[in-house]
C-alpha positions as CSV (number, residue, x, y, z in Angstrom):
1,M,-17.5,13.0,4.7
2,L,-17.8,10.2,7.3
3,E,-20.4,8.5,5.1
4,L,-18.2,8.5,2.1
5,A,-15.2,7.3,4.1
6,N,-17.2,4.4,5.5
7,D,-18.6,3.4,2.1
8,R,-15.2,3.6,0.4
9,R,-12.5,2.6,2.9
10,R,-9.7,2.5,0.4
11,F,-10.2,6.2,-0.6
12,G,-7.9,8.8,0.9
13,S,-8.6,12.5,1.3
14,P,-7.7,13.4,-2.4
15,R,-10.2,10.9,-3.8
16,L,-12.9,11.8,-1.2
17,H,-12.3,15.5,-2.1
18,E,-13.0,14.7,-5.8
19,L,-16.3,12.9,-4.8
20,L,-17.3,15.9,-2.7
21,R,-16.4,18.3,-5.5
22,R,-18.6,16.4,-8.0
23,E,-21.5,16.8,-5.5
24,E,-20.5,20.5,-5.3
25,L,-20.1,20.3,-1.5
26,V,-16.5,21.7,-1.2
27,Q,-14.1,23.9,-3.2
28,N,-10.9,24.0,-1.1
29,H,-8.8,20.8,-0.9
30,K,-7.0,22.2,2.2
31,R,-10.2,22.4,4.1
32,T,-11.1,18.8,3.0
33,E,-7.7,17.6,4.3
34,R,-8.1,19.4,7.6
35,I,-11.6,17.9,8.2
36,Y,-10.2,14.5,7.1
37,Q,-7.5,14.7,9.8
38,E,-9.9,16.1,12.5
39,E,-12.2,13.1,12.0
40,N,-9.1,10.8,12.6
41,L,-9.6,9.2,9.2
42,S,-6.8,7.4,7.4
43,V,-6.3,4.7,4.9
44,R,-4.8,1.7,6.6
45,T,-1.6,0.4,5.1
46,R,-1.5,-3.2,3.9
47,K,1.2,-5.5,5.1
48,R,3.8,-6.1,2.3
49,V,4.5,-9.6,1.3
50,K,8.1,-10.2,0.5
51,R,8.7,-12.4,-2.5
52,P,12.0,-13.8,-3.8
53,S,13.4,-11.8,-6.7
54,H,14.3,-15.0,-8.6
55,A,14.0,-18.7,-8.4
56,R,16.7,-20.4,-6.2
57,I,18.7,-23.1,-7.8
58,V,20.1,-25.8,-5.5
59,Q,23.5,-26.8,-6.6
60,A,24.3,-30.5,-6.6
61,G,26.9,-31.6,-4.1
62,P,30.1,-33.5,-5.0
63,A,29.6,-37.1,-5.9
64,G,33.0,-38.2,-4.7
65,P,36.2,-36.9,-3.1
66,D,38.3,-34.2,-4.8
67,E,35.4,-33.0,-7.1
68,Q,34.8,-29.7,-5.3
69,W,37.5,-27.4,-3.9
70,A,37.1,-24.3,-1.7
71,M,39.0,-21.2,-2.5
């Protein structure tokens, strides 16, 4: 399991379990999950980049007095 986890770093335990099942090495997904945790394996979370939901429009300021009033 460590070899597969090192080769495919973005694979979590469910995907590693499928690979091991194709090679007919495991049958029980709970056992795979337990071994995965015992080996201190985990998929690292990527930092989320916040993006604005829409383009910001800059409003033009008043050109002279008494063109814009506050409420």
